[in-house]
N, C-alpha and C positions, 0 to 999 in steps of 0.2 A: 695418141694416148696421153692423158693427163693424170699423173699420179701424185697423190698427197703423201708426204713422208713426215712423220712426227720425229723431228730431230732435236727435241728439247733437251735430250740427255747427251748432246754432242760433247759437252765438257766432262762427262763421266769417263772413268778409266777404260773399262772394257766395252760397254755398249757404245760409248762415244767413239772409240777406235773403229768399231764395226760400222757405225753410221758414216764417219768420215771416209773410210775406205770405199764404201758403196757409192757415196755421192761423187767422189773424185773419179771413180771408174765409170759411173754413168755419164758424166760429162765428157770423158775421153772417148767413149764409144758412141756418143751422140744420141742415145735413147735412155729413158723414154723421151718422147719429143717435147713434153712439158713436165717439169718436175717442180711441184710446189712444196717447199721445205718450211716446216713450222719450227721456229727457233725460240729459245728462251731469250729474254732481253739481254743485249750485250754480246750475243754469240755471233760468230762469223763462220759460215759453212765451209769456205775454201778461200785460198789466197789468190788464185788466178781466176780470170774472168772467163766464164763459159760463153758459148755462142749466144747471140741475142735471142731472148725469148725462151731459152731452154730452162733456165733455173730461176725460179721466183721465190724470194724469201719473204716469209710472213712472220711477224713477231707474235707469239702467243704467251701471255704473261700469267696464265692460269696457274694456281698453286699446285705443284706436283702432289700426287697421291691424294687428290680431293675429288669430291663429286663434281665440283665446278669444271675441272679439266675435261670431264667426259662430255658434258653438253657443249662446252665452248669449242672443243675440237670438232664436234659434229657440226656446229654452226659454221665453223671455218670451212669444212668440206662442202657444205651446201653453198656457201658464198662463192667459193672458188671453183665450183662445178667440177670437182675431181671425179674421175671415172672409177678410180680404185684408191683405197686408202691403205698405206702400209704402216703398221705399228711395229717398230723394231725392238720392242720389249712388250711386256704383257698388259699394258694399258691400252685397251681398244674400246673406243666409244660405242655403245650399243645402238645409238640412234643415227648412224651414218646413212647418207643417201645413196651409198654405193657398196659394192663388195669390199671385203677387207682381207688383207694378208697380214698375218701376225708372225713375228719371229720370237721364239722363246729359246733363250740361250741355255737355261738350266732350270732345275726345280729345287735349288738349294733351300729355298724357303720351306718347302715341304719335307725335304730330307733332314733338315736341321732346324726344326721349329723353335727350339729353345736357344738358338744362337743369334738372336736378333737383339739390337740395342733397344728397340721399342717392343713391348710385349704384345701389341696388337698387330705388328708387322706380318707375322705368319698368317693371321686370320685375314687381313686385307689381301695379302698376296694370293692366298688360296681362293678367295672369292673372285678376284680379278682374273686369275689364271683360268678359272672355269668359265667365266663370262667370255673371255677372249677366245678360247678354243671353240666355244659354241657359236660365236659370231663369225669366226673366220671361215672364208671359203677355202683357204689353204693355210697350213701351219708350217713355217720354215723353222728348222733348227740347225745347229752348227756341228752336230756330232751324232754318231750312231748311238752313243751312250744316252744322250738326252732323248733321242727318238724312242728308245726303249722305255725311258721314264714316262714320256708322254702317253704311250700306249698303256703301260701298266698302272700308272698312278692317276692319270686324268681320263683314261678311256678314249683317247683320240683315235679314230679309225685310221689304220695304216694308209688307206688310199688318200687321205688328206695331208699327209706329212711329206715334206721334201727336205732332205738333208743337204745343206749347202755349207761346206766348211768356210771358216774365216780365211782371209788372205793375209799377206804380210806386205807392208809398205816397202818401196824400193830403198828407203833410207837405211833399212836394217840390212847391212851387208858387212863383210869383213873390212877392217880398216885398211886404207891405202896410205894414210899419212898419220903415223903413230904420234908424231910430235904434236899435230893438231888435236888428236884425241887426248893426249896428256894435258894439253892446255885446258880443254874442257873439264877434265877431272880436277885440275888445280882450281878452277873457278868454283867447282862444287865442294872443294875441300876434301876430296877423296884421294887417299894414298894407296898405292899398291904394296903388296898383294891384298886382294879382298874377295870375299864370297858375296854373292848378290841375291837378295830376296826382293821381288817386285810384287806389290799387292797391298791390299788393305789388311788390317789385323783382325778381321772377323774370325771367330773361332774355327770355322771350317778351313781357313787358310793354314791353320796349325803352326802359327808362329811360335807358340810356346814349345812345341815339340822341336822346332829348329833350334831355339835358344838352348834347350836342354842338351841337344846333340852337340851344338857348337861349343858349349861350355867345357866339354871334355876333350877338345882338340888342343894341341900345343899352340900357344900364342904365335909362334914363329910361322905358322901356316897362313896367317893373314887375318885381317879384321872382317867383320860381317857388316855389310852395308844394306840398310833397309830403305827401299824407295817405294813411294806410293802411300806412305803413312800421312793421312790428312792432319790438319792442325788440331782438330778435336781429339784425335787419338794419340797425338804425339807425346803428351805428358804421361799418359798411362803406359805407353810402350817404353819410354825412357825409364820410368820408375820400375817396370818389370825387369829391365836389363840390370838396373842397379841392385835389385834384390838378389839377382843371381851372381853378383860380383862381376858383371860384364860392362860396367859403365865405360871403361877405357878401351874396350875391344869392339863395341858395337857403335856404328855411326848411323844415327837416324837422320836421314836427309830431310831438309825442307822440300816442299813440292818441287819436282824436277821439271824444267821446261821440256816440252815434247822433243825439241831439236837436240837436247842433250842425251836423250835415252840411248841412241845407238852407241855413243862413246862409253856410257856406263856398262852396257852389255859387252862391248868389244874387249875391254881390258879385265873383265872379271875372271877369276879362276874357274868359276862355274856359276850358273844360275841354279839356285836350290829352290824347288817348288814342292814343298812337302804337304800339299793340300790333302785333306780327307776326301774331297770331291771337287771336280771341276766340270763345268759344262763344255769347256774347250781347253783353255789354257794358253791365251795369247802370249804371255811372257815367254813361255817355253818355245813357241814358234819363233818369236822375234830373236831370242837368244841363239837358236840354231842358225837362223839366217845370218847372224853376225859371226858365226864360227865359234860360238861359246858352248862348251859342254853343259849338259843339263842333267841334274839329279832331280827326280820327281816321284811323287807318290804313285803307287800302282792302282789308283782308284779312278772312277769316272772316265772322262775322255782322255786323260793324259796318256795312257798306253797307246791309244789309237793315233794321237797326234805325234808322239815320238816314234812309234812304229819301229822299235829296235835301235833308234839313233841316240838314245840316252840311257841313263841308269835309272831303273825303277826299283823302289824300295817300299816296304810296308811303312806308311807314314806314322803308324802308331808305335813302331819299334824304334825307339831312340838310339839304341846301340847299332842297329842296321844303318840308320841314317848317318850316324857319326862314322861308321866304318866306310861307307861309300865316299864320304868327303875325304877321309884320310887316304884311302886307296887312290883316289883320283889325284890328290896332291902329290902322292909319291910315285906315280906311274906316268911318265911322259909319253910313252907309246899309247897308253889308254886315252890320254887327253887328245893326242893327235888323231887317233881313230875316231873318237867321238866328234871332233871338229869336222872331219871329212864326212862322216855319216850324217851329221846334222845339216851341213850345207846341202847335201843331196836331198835330204828329206824336205827341207824348207822350200826347195824349188817346186815342189808339188802343189804349193798354195799360192794363189794370187788373187788380188781384189778384182781384177778383170774377169777371171773365171767366176768368181762369186757373183759379180754384177750380171754377167751374161746368164748365169743359171737363175738368178732372181728375176730377170726380165722374162725368162721363159715361163716362170710361174705366173707373172702378171698376165702374159698373153694367154696362158692356159685358162686363167680365171675369167678373162674377158672374151674367151672364145675366138682368139685371133691366131692366125698362122704366124709362124716364125718369120 
């Protein structure tokens, strides 16, 4: 089996984590027998060496979100004689020489069309999503919530959809050496106690709602640390904090190295994920795997990911969000219970399971036995 995987978004936050988790697990379990990985210039797919001949990296420099990337990826697939092409997001070339599997993580572009930085982004996403699901032999998604969206908003037949949840990397686990963790935090300039938000500041992430809730908390309960804010958005977020009088209470981190993220989760009072919608919610899963309590919005896939192991609130209710944070800070038994429940819940997710389920979809499309 020779599979082509579009890994050009490897360095992205959510989709990149998904791609890296799948590739690492594919290499560990030894299939597909040949995996051709298409990378953006300068990207590296993994740090350890797979067995000879299994993983073949190809650089594809086509500009993202362009017509050129569609025909160039198709040419790549022809040249490399792939038997199946996997698009791990919604860009799927229509001229492929083989069947395609497409992973669609969410339909945020369609749910929140006015929340994009570029006014044409929702139009582009809508067209590409519809082309992708028409081209795909199977559509993988990461949650039941997005499965329902695919059926209701894009009309994808249920028989073509496979739900395969994300996994969580082994590095996300409770700290065993707190001194080493604190050294990482010192390097980042983060002082305890702190609440943690992980994600970009797009409007559906509801960072404004979190800032409004946090502004009403006593300063003694800790600072708010924002991780995942890209350089382009940093100035706007910092200015927004200053307008609320939070300049001295909110720490907007520079891009955090991937290796430092476990430490950031492990020492947080809680991860606060007040999103208006999520297709999955990887930070919530990673925080639970680290033994960190989670407060999350009761929308999208977050309730199914937490499954009772975190606190769910209406993300549009600032008072409810503030109350959840205050109660968690004041109740040590609640924090301990959420820590235990989160660790149990996180054990239900692994990249190995996700990879094996994905391989089963490949075999189904190609008509092969397991």
